[in-house]
C-alpha positions as CSV (number, residue, x, y, z in Angstrom):
1,X,-10.5,39.0,-2.0
2,X,-13.7,40.5,-3.5
3,X,-14.0,41.8,-7.0
4,X,-13.7,45.3,-5.7
5,X,-10.4,44.5,-4.1
6,X,-8.8,42.9,-7.2
7,X,-5.5,44.4,-8.0
8,X,-5.2,45.9,-11.4
9,X,-3.0,44.0,-13.9
10,X,0.5,45.2,-14.2
11,X,1.1,47.3,-17.3
12,X,3.1,45.6,-20.1
13,X,6.4,47.0,-20.9
14,X,8.3,46.7,-24.1
15,X,12.0,46.1,-23.4
16,X,15.0,44.6,-25.0
17,X,16.5,41.5,-23.5
18,X,19.9,40.3,-24.9
19,X,19.2,42.2,-28.1
20,X,15.7,40.8,-28.6
21,X,12.4,42.8,-28.1
22,X,10.3,41.4,-25.2
23,X,6.9,42.5,-23.9
24,X,6.7,41.9,-20.1
25,X,4.4,42.4,-17.3
26,X,7.3,42.3,-14.8
27,X,7.8,45.4,-12.8
28,X,11.2,44.5,-11.4
29,X,14.4,42.9,-12.7
30,X,13.8,40.0,-10.3
31,X,10.3,39.4,-11.6
32,X,11.6,39.5,-15.2
33,X,14.2,36.8,-14.4
34,X,11.4,34.6,-13.0
35,X,9.2,35.3,-16.0
36,X,11.9,34.4,-18.4
37,X,12.6,31.1,-16.6
38,X,15.9,32.0,-14.9
39,X,14.5,31.4,-11.4
40,X,17.4,31.0,-9.0
41,X,20.1,30.4,-11.6
42,X,23.3,32.4,-11.1
43,X,23.4,35.1,-13.7
44,X,24.9,38.5,-14.2
45,X,22.5,41.3,-15.1
46,X,22.8,44.9,-16.5
47,X,20.3,47.5,-17.4
48,X,21.3,50.0,-20.1
49,X,24.9,49.0,-19.6
50,X,25.0,49.4,-15.8
51,X,25.7,46.2,-13.8
52,X,22.8,45.3,-11.4
53,X,23.9,43.2,-8.4
54,X,21.7,40.3,-7.3
55,X,21.0,42.0,-4.0
56,X,19.1,44.9,-5.6
57,X,17.2,43.1,-8.4
58,X,14.0,43.0,-6.3
59,X,14.0,46.7,-6.0
60,X,15.2,47.6,-9.5
61,X,12.3,48.7,-11.6
62,X,11.9,48.2,-15.3
63,X,11.0,51.0,-17.7
64,X,9.8,50.9,-21.3
65,X,12.7,50.5,-23.8
66,X,15.2,49.4,-21.1
67,X,18.0,47.3,-22.5
68,X,18.5,44.3,-20.3
69,X,21.5,42.0,-20.5
70,X,21.4,38.6,-18.8
71,X,24.5,36.5,-18.9
72,X,24.9,33.0,-17.5
73,X,28.4,31.8,-16.5
74,X,29.9,29.0,-18.6
75,X,31.9,26.1,-17.5
76,X,35.0,24.8,-19.1
77,X,38.2,26.4,-20.3
């Protein structure tokens, strides 16, 4: 890829993740999970209170000020 073909950097977005402010370059929920270190871990996700199934995370875009909830299941009883 030449300098003329370099893709522009993704814009940073200010969002809220589990109640904490986060600035991210991720454009999708799937990218955000990778950026935050969740990788392939099984988690439940929601944006602005709406559940987001794993199957659509790669196509679910992030917008500034979105409220993201990421919940990992716990073991035990």
